[in-house]
C-alpha positions in Angstrom: 80.1 31.7 109.7 77.6 32.3 107.1 76.2 35.2 109.0 79.5 36.8 109.4 80.3 36.5 105.6 77.1 38.1 104.6 77.7 40.8 107.1 81.2 41.4 105.8 79.6 41.7 102.3 76.9 44.1 103.5 79.7 46.1 104.9 81.8 46.2 101.8 79.0 47.1 99.7 77.8 49.9 102.0 81.2 51.6 102.6 82.0 51.3 99.2 78.6 52.9 98.0 79.8 55.9 100.6 83.0 56.3 98.9 81.6 56.1 95.4 79.3 59.3 96.1 82.3 61.0 98.0 84.0 60.6 94.9 81.8 62.7 92.7 83.4 66.1 93.3 87.1 64.8 93.1 86.2 62.8 89.7 84.9 66.0 87.8 87.4 68.6 89.3 90.2 66.5 87.4 88.4 67.0 83.9 87.3 70.7 84.5 89.8 72.5 86.3 92.8 72.1 83.6 90.7 73.7 81.0 88.5 75.9 83.1 91.4 77.3 85.5 90.4 81.0 85.0 86.7 80.3 86.2 88.1 79.0 89.6 90.4 82.2 89.8 93.5 79.9 89.1 96.6 79.6 86.7 97.8 76.5 85.2 100.4 75.6 88.0 98.0 76.3 90.5 95.9 73.6 89.0 98.5 71.1 89.7 98.8 72.3 93.2 95.1 71.8 93.8 94.7 68.4 92.1 97.6 67.0 94.3 96.9 68.9 97.4 94.2 65.9 98.6 96.9 63.5 98.0 99.8 65.1 100.2 97.2 65.3 103.0 96.1 61.5 102.6 99.8 60.4 102.6 100.5 62.4 105.9 96.8 61.3 107.3 96.8 57.6 107.0 98.1 56.6 110.2 96.4 59.1 112.2 93.0 58.4 110.6 93.5 54.7 111.3 94.2 55.5 115.0 91.2 57.7 115.2 88.9 54.9 113.3 90.1 52.5 116.2 89.3 55.1 118.8 85.7 56.2 117.6 84.7 53.1 115.5 84.2 52.4 111.8 80.5 54.1 111.7 81.2 57.3 113.1 84.2 57.7 110.9 82.0 56.8 107.8 79.5 59.5 108.8 82.2 62.4 109.4 84.0 61.4 106.1 80.8 61.6 104.2 80.2 64.9 105.6 83.5 66.2 104.6 83.1 65.0 101.0 79.8 66.8 100.7 81.2 70.0 101.9 84.3 69.9 99.7 82.3 69.2 96.6 80.1 72.3 97.4 83.1 74.1 98.3 84.4 73.7 94.7 81.7 75.5 93.5 81.9 78.5 95.8 85.7 79.5 95.0 87.3 82.4 93.6 90.9 81.8 94.0 93.2 79.0 95.9 92.1 79.3 99.4 88.6 77.8 99.3 89.7 75.2 96.9 92.8 74.3 99.0 90.2 74.0 102.1 88.1 71.7 100.1 90.9 69.6 98.8 91.9 69.0 102.4 88.6 68.0 103.6 88.4 65.7 100.8 91.9 64.0 101.5 90.7 63.5 105.0 87.5 61.8 104.1 89.0 59.7 101.1 91.9 58.4 103.6 89.4 57.4 105.9 86.9 55.3 103.7 89.5 53.5 101.7 91.1 52.4 105.0 87.5 51.3 106.3 86.6 49.5 102.8 90.1 47.6 102.7 89.5 46.6 106.3 86.3 45.0 105.5 87.8 43.3 102.2 90.5 41.5 103.8 88.4 40.0 106.5 88.4 36.8 104.2 91.9 36.2 103.0 90.9 33.6 100.5 88.6 36.0 98.4 90.7 39.3 99.1 90.9 39.6 95.3 87.2 39.2 94.6 85.9 41.2 97.6 88.4 44.3 96.8 87.4 44.0 93.2 83.6 44.4 94.1 84.4 47.0 96.2 86.0 49.1 93.8 83.7 48.4 91.0 81.0 49.9 93.2 83.2 52.8 94.1 83.7 53.3 90.5 79.8 53.8 89.8 79.9 57.6 90.8 83.0 58.8 89.0 81.9 57.0 85.7 78.3 58.7 86.0 79.8 62.3 86.8 82.4 62.2 84.3 79.7 61.4 81.6 76.9 63.7 82.8 79.3 66.0 84.7 80.7 67.7 81.4 77.2 68.1 80.2 76.2 69.9 83.4 79.2 72.0 83.2 78.4 72.9 79.6 74.6 74.0 80.7 75.4 75.7 84.3 78.8 76.7 84.2 82.0 74.9 85.8 81.4 76.3 89.1 77.7 76.2 89.6 77.7 72.7 88.4 80.0 71.6 91.7 77.2 73.2 94.0 74.6 71.2 92.1 76.7 68.0 92.6 76.8 68.3 96.5 73.1 67.4 96.5 73.7 63.7 95.4 76.9 63.6 97.3 74.9 64.1 100.4 73.2 60.8 100.1 76.5 59.2 101.4 75.4 60.7 104.9 72.3 58.8 104.7 73.9 55.7 103.8 76.7 56.2 106.6 74.0 56.7 109.2 72.3 53.2 107.9 75.5 50.9 108.5 75.3 48.4 110.9 77.7 49.0 114.1 80.5 46.6 114.3 81.5 45.1 117.4 85.0 45.8 116.7 87.3 47.4 114.0 89.4 44.7 112.2 92.7 46.2 113.5 94.4 48.7 115.5 96.0 51.5 113.9 98.9 52.0 116.7 101.7 50.5 114.5 100.6 52.2 111.1 102.6 54.8 109.9 101.5 57.0 106.8 105.0 56.3 105.0 107.5 53.7 105.7 110.6 52.6 103.5 109.0 51.3 100.3 109.0 47.7 99.1 109.3 47.3 95.3 105.6 46.9 95.1 105.1 50.2 96.9 107.4 51.8 94.3 105.3 50.2 91.4 102.1 52.0 92.9 104.0 55.1 93.4 105.0 55.3 89.5 101.3 54.2 88.7 99.9 56.9 91.0 102.2 59.4 89.1 101.6 58.1 85.8 97.6 57.7 85.5 96.4 60.3 88.3 99.0 62.6 87.4 100.7 62.8 84.0 97.9 61.3 82.0 95.1 62.9 83.9 96.5 66.4 83.8 97.7 66.2 79.7 95.1 64.0 78.4 92.4 67.0 77.4 95.6 69.3 76.5 96.8 66.6 73.9 93.1 66.0 72.8 92.6 69.9 72.4 95.7 70.2 69.9 93.7 68.2 67.4 90.2 69.3 67.9 88.1 72.1 69.6 88.3 72.9 73.4 84.5 71.7 73.9 85.5 68.3 72.0 88.6 68.1 74.0 86.7 68.2 77.3 84.1 65.6 76.3 86.9 63.1 74.9 89.1 63.9 77.9 86.2 63.3 80.4 85.2 60.1 78.5 89.0 58.7 78.7 89.1 59.9 82.5 85.5 57.9 82.9 87.1 55.1 81.0 89.4 55.0 84.0 86.9 54.2 86.3 85.1 51.8 84.2 88.3 49.8 84.0 88.3 49.5 87.7 84.6 48.8 87.8 84.9 45.9 85.3 88.8 44.8 85.5 89.1 44.9 89.2 86.5 42.1 90.0 87.3 39.9 87.1 91.0 40.0 87.4 90.6 39.8 91.5 88.6 36.5 90.8 91.5 35.5 88.4 94.2 36.5 91.3 92.1 34.7 93.8 91.9 31.2 91.5 95.1 31.3 89.6 97.6 33.1 92.0 98.2 37.1 91.8 101.9 37.2 90.4 100.8 35.3 87.0 98.0 38.2 86.5 100.1 40.7 87.8 102.9 40.4 85.4 100.5 40.0 82.6 98.9 43.3 83.5 102.2 45.1 84.0 103.3 44.7 80.4 99.9 45.7 78.9 100.3 49.0 81.1 104.0 49.9 79.9 102.7 49.2 76.2 99.7 51.6 76.9 101.8 54.4 77.8 104.2 53.6 75.0 101.3 53.9 72.6 100.2 57.3 73.8 103.9 58.5 73.4 103.8 57.2 69.6 100.9 59.2 69.0 98.5 56.2 69.2 96.5 58.1 71.9 93.1 56.4 72.2 94.2 52.9 71.7 97.2 53.3 74.2 94.9 55.3 76.6 92.4 52.6 76.4 94.8 49.5 76.9 96.6 51.5 79.9 93.5 52.2 81.5 92.2 48.8 81.2 94.9 47.1 82.7 95.4 49.9 85.3 92.3 48.9 86.6 93.2 45.5 87.3 95.6 46.6 89.8 93.0 47.9 92.2 92.7 44.3 93.2 95.9 42.8 92.3 97.8 45.0 94.5 96.1 44.0 97.7 95.6 40.3 96.5 99.7 40.2 95.9 100.1 41.5 99.2 97.9 39.2 101.1 98.9 35.9 99.1 102.6 36.8 100.1 102.0 37.4 103.9 102.4 34.6 106.5 99.2 33.0 107.4 97.5 34.8 110.3 99.2 38.1 110.0 97.1 40.9 109.8 97.9 42.9 106.3 96.1 46.2 107.0 99.2 47.9 107.7 101.1 46.9 104.6 97.9 47.7 102.7 97.9 51.2 104.1 101.6 51.9 103.1 101.2 50.6 99.5 98.2 53.3 99.4 100.2 55.8 100.8 103.0 55.4 98.1 100.5 55.4 95.7 99.0 58.7 96.6 102.4 60.3 97.0 102.9 59.5 93.2 99.6 60.6 92.4 100.2 63.7 94.4 103.6 64.5 92.6 102.0 63.6 89.3 100.0 66.5 88.9 102.3 68.8 90.7 105.2 68.0 88.3 103.2 67.4 85.2 101.5 71.3 85.7 105.0 72.7 85.7 106.8 70.4 83.2 104.2 70.9 80.4 105.6 74.4 80.0 109.0 72.9 78.8 108.4 69.3 77.9 105.8 67.9 75.7 103.3 65.6 76.8 104.1 62.6 74.4 107.7 62.9 75.6 107.0 62.9 79.1 104.9 60.0 78.4 107.6 58.1 76.4 110.1 58.6 79.5 107.6 57.4 82.0 107.2 54.2 80.0 110.8 53.3 80.5 110.7 54.2 83.9 107.7 52.0 84.7 109.1 49.0 82.8 112.3 49.4 84.7 110.2 49.4 88.0 108.4 46.3 87.0 111.8 44.3 86.2 112.8 45.6 89.6 110.1 44.3 91.2 110.2 40.9 89.2 113.9 40.6 90.6 113.1 41.3 94.2 110.3 38.7 93.9 112.6 35.6 92.6 114.7 36.6 95.5 112.0 36.3 97.9 110.7 33.1 96.9 113.9 31.4 96.1 114.7 30.1 99.7 111.3 28.2 99.7 111.7 26.8 95.9 108.7 28.4 94.7 
């Protein structure tokens, strides 16, 4: 048992490191593209399309990627995914119009879908520690995005927005080396035969759809524009990059900590506390308390990275495999994160970002209340 446990942690750490490096180009493109759209040959509506394209690919691809992983093995899927992620990062810097960036976003979407399912599969191997294992994996995965959002914005100012991505492909390629060094497991955790990219959503799926829309869409697209109304473009880019980096820092710190809390005290209690804080954060942004609201919202959004999987695993019958439910939840989250940039890019021309944040805070609060009602009905027959 000890040998299997240690091997499981090695696989969680290795696969998460690959995903961390694969995220470099994707993390920086969110901060750079809204302000430097013309350098890539894009208009602002096209920015929304490009930032959401990989999400739609992932939503549609999860089931197919799961079955492919089962067919060719985890190690091979990690190697192919690392190659695709490196190529996509380089393609960002070689683009001059929508076509090349669209291809890059498709490549990245396929890569991320595969790597995410692999890391989740490893994390849920020990159900009693799922919160901690997912949390540690998320912490490792955030190292690359944090580094690139801090140093990458400086690199953009030094070499330009397109050339920065060409250079960024070099550290991204390290993920290929790590993938080649991964141990070859005797079997994958679960067949993907019953996995579908989208099924009828549960209330927790709807919550993650809304979180994807709000954090990865509305907030990520509008934060640099909000800051640019109060300061210079350069300062707004740095400030926006710092806040977007905090999104990854919060996962790196909050996900393992609150994942441990969920394993020890139960995921439901911790989930409710985080839900209230997230709604408050969006409300503060709407009221003009931008930095405080963003910090609160981003920190507690980071807790959801481990609380969501922990909530699902703890609510399932003993012995049932949770990977299908986790993949469905992630698919709905990605659908929200795809719709967020797409709709926000168009709505900003008509509705101010603070109004959008206010409306979203109300909708998200209603979503959490709906989940609470459904949860009480679920536990009522057992007296829980």
